[in-house]
MIDOSE-1310 file (N, C-alpha, C; in nm, 2 decimals, decimal comma, always signed):
residues 72
mtei	-7,83/-4,61/+3,60/-7,70/-4,62/+3,68/-7,74/-4,65/+3,82; -7,66/-4,74/+3,88/-7,69/-4,78/+4,02/-7,61/-4,69/+4,11; -7,69/-4,65/+4,22/-7,62/-4,56/+4,32/-7,55/-4,65/+4,42; -7,43/-4,62/+4,45/-7,35/-4,70/+4,55/-7,36/-4,63/+4,68
nhvi	-7,40/-4,71/+4,78/-7,41/-4,66/+4,92/-7,27/-4,68/+4,99; -7,21/-4,58/+5,03/-7,08/-4,59/+5,10/-7,10/-4,62/+5,25; -7,03/-4,71/+5,30/-7,04/-4,75/+5,44/-6,93/-4,68/+5,51; -6,96/-4,61/+5,62/-6,86/-4,55/+5,71/-6,83/-4,64/+5,82
pqla	-6,70/-4,69/+5,82/-6,67/-4,78/+5,93/-6,68/-4,72/+6,07; -6,71/-4,80/+6,16/-6,72/-4,75/+6,30/-6,60/-4,80/+6,38; -6,56/-4,72/+6,48/-6,45/-4,76/+6,57/-6,48/-4,89/+6,65; -6,39/-4,97/+6,66/-6,41/-5,10/+6,73/-6,40/-5,08/+6,88
eaps	-6,33/-4,97/+6,93/-6,32/-4,95/+7,07/-6,44/-4,88/+7,12; -6,47/-4,91/+7,25/-6,59/-4,85/+7,31/-6,56/-4,70/+7,34; -6,66/-4,61/+7,32/-6,63/-4,47/+7,35/-6,63/-4,45/+7,50; -6,56/-4,34/+7,54/-6,56/-4,31/+7,68/-6,69/-4,26/+7,73
fgsp	-6,72/-4,27/+7,86/-6,85/-4,23/+7,91/-6,88/-4,09/+7,88; -7,00/-4,07/+7,83/-7,05/-3,94/+7,80/-7,01/-3,88/+7,66; -6,93/-3,96/+7,58/-6,89/-3,91/+7,45/-6,96/-3,99/+7,34; -7,00/-3,92/+7,24/-7,06/-4,00/+7,13/-6,96/-4,09/+7,06
qadi	-7,01/-4,20/+7,01/-6,92/-4,28/+6,93/-6,89/-4,22/+6,80; -6,77/-4,21/+6,76/-6,73/-4,14/+6,64/-6,70/-4,25/+6,53; -6,72/-4,21/+6,40/-6,68/-4,30/+6,30/-6,53/-4,29/+6,28; -6,47/-4,38/+6,20/-6,33/-4,38/+6,18/-6,28/-4,26/+6,12
fnrl	-6,35/-4,20/+6,02/-6,31/-4,08/+5,95/-6,30/-3,96/+6,05; -6,39/-3,95/+6,14/-6,38/-3,84/+6,24/-6,25/-3,87/+6,33; -6,23/-3,99/+6,37/-6,11/-4,02/+6,45/-5,98/-3,99/+6,37; -5,98/-4,02/+6,25/-5,86/-3,99/+6,17/-5,84/-3,84/+6,16
lqer	-5,95/-3,76/+6,14/-5,95/-3,62/+6,13/-5,89/-3,56/+6,26; -5,93/-3,62/+6,38/-5,87/-3,57/+6,50/-5,72/-3,59/+6,51; -5,67/-3,69/+6,43/-5,52/-3,72/+6,43/-5,46/-3,64/+6,31; -5,54/-3,55/+6,24/-5,49/-3,47/+6,13/-5,46/-3,55/+6,01
ivvl	-5,54/-3,66/+5,99/-5,53/-3,74/+5,87/-5,66/-3,73/+5,79; -5,64/-3,69/+5,66/-5,76/-3,67/+5,57/-5,75/-3,78/+5,47; -5,86/-3,85/+5,44/-5,86/-3,96/+5,35/-5,95/-3,93/+5,23; -5,90/-3,94/+5,11/-5,97/-3,93/+4,99/-5,98/-4,07/+4,93
gtdv	-6,09/-4,13/+4,93/-6,10/-4,27/+4,89/-6,21/-4,30/+4,78; -6,24/-4,19/+4,70/-6,35/-4,21/+4,60/-6,31/-4,12/+4,48; -6,40/-4,12/+4,38/-6,38/-4,03/+4,27/-6,39/-3,89/+4,32; -6,31/-3,80/+4,25/-6,32/-3,66/+4,29/-6,43/-3,59/+4,21
ndgi	-6,52/-3,53/+4,28/-6,62/-3,44/+4,21/-6,63/-3,31/+4,29; -6,72/-3,22/+4,25/-6,73/-3,09/+4,32/-6,76/-3,11/+4,47; -6,85/-3,20/+4,51/-6,88/-3,22/+4,65/-6,77/-3,27/+4,73; -6,70/-3,37/+4,68/-6,58/-3,43/+4,75/-6,47/-3,33/+4,76
anyi	-6,45/-3,25/+4,65/-6,34/-3,15/+4,65/-6,37/-3,05/+4,76; -6,49/-3,00/+4,77/-6,53/-2,91/+4,88/-6,52/-2,97/+5,02; -6,55/-3,09/+5,03/-6,54/-3,16/+5,16/-6,40/-3,17/+5,21; -6,31/-3,22/+5,12/-6,17/-3,23/+5,15/-6,11/-3,09/+5,18
taql	-6,14/-2,99/+5,10/-6,09/-2,86/+5,12/-6,13/-2,80/+5,26; -6,26/-2,83/+5,29/-6,31/-2,78/+5,42/-6,23/-2,85/+5,54; -6,20/-2,98/+5,52/-6,13/-3,05/+5,63/-5,99/-2,99/+5,64; -5,92/-2,97/+5,52/-5,79/-2,91/+5,53/-5,78/-2,77/+5,59
lyle	-5,88/-2,69/+5,55/-5,89/-2,55/+5,61/-5,92/-2,56/+5,76; -6,00/-2,65/+5,80/-6,03/-2,67/+5,95/-5,90/-2,70/+6,02; -5,83/-2,80/+5,97/-5,71/-2,85/+6,04/-5,60/-2,74/+6,04; -5,59/-2,66/+5,93/-5,50/-2,55/+5,93/-5,54/-2,44/+6,03
gqda	-5,66/-2,42/+6,05/-5,71/-2,32/+6,15/-5,69/-2,37/+6,29; -5,69/-2,50/+6,31/-5,66/-2,55/+6,45/-5,51/-2,53/+6,49; -5,42/-2,56/+6,39/-5,28/-2,54/+6,42/-5,21/-2,54/+6,28; -5,17/-2,42/+6,24/-5,10/-2,41/+6,11/-4,96/-2,47/+6,11
ekpi	-4,90/-2,50/+6,22/-4,77/-2,55/+6,23/-4,76/-2,70/+6,22; -4,86/-2,77/+6,26/-4,86/-2,92/+6,26/-4,89/-2,97/+6,12; -4,82/-3,09/+6,09/-4,85/-3,15/+5,96/-4,99/-3,20/+5,94; -5,03/-3,21/+5,82/-5,16/-3,27/+5,79/-5,13/-3,38/+5,69
wlyi	-5,18/-3,50/+5,72/-5,15/-3,62/+5,63/-5,27/-3,64/+5,54; -5,25/-3,65/+5,41/-5,35/-3,67/+5,31/-5,32/-3,81/+5,24; -5,41/-3,90/+5,26/-5,40/-4,03/+5,20/-5,50/-4,03/+5,08; -5,45/-4,07/+4,96/-5,53/-4,07/+4,84/-5,54/-4,21/+4,78
nspg	-5,66/-4,26/+4,77/-5,69/-4,39/+4,70/-5,81/-4,36/+4,61; -5,78/-4,29/+4,49/-5,88/-4,25/+4,41/-5,85/-4,28/+4,26; -5,95/-4,32/+4,18/-5,92/-4,34/+4,04/-5,92/-4,21/+3,96; -5,95/-4,10/+4,03/-5,94/-3,97/+3,96/-6,04/-3,87/+4,01
């Protein structure tokens, strides 16, 4: 079975002085957007759950957007 390497897209904009460049998924998380774009397995389920719990802990009143593009 061939292992697929997932590429994490980078932001096109230049980071501000003194801040590390963030990947797009971190930027989306800052905007309370969680993306599921792969098959669901135990690791992915734990990762998504951790993101949702983190965002809820930051502000339980603000909405969290979950985008799903997964075959299952």
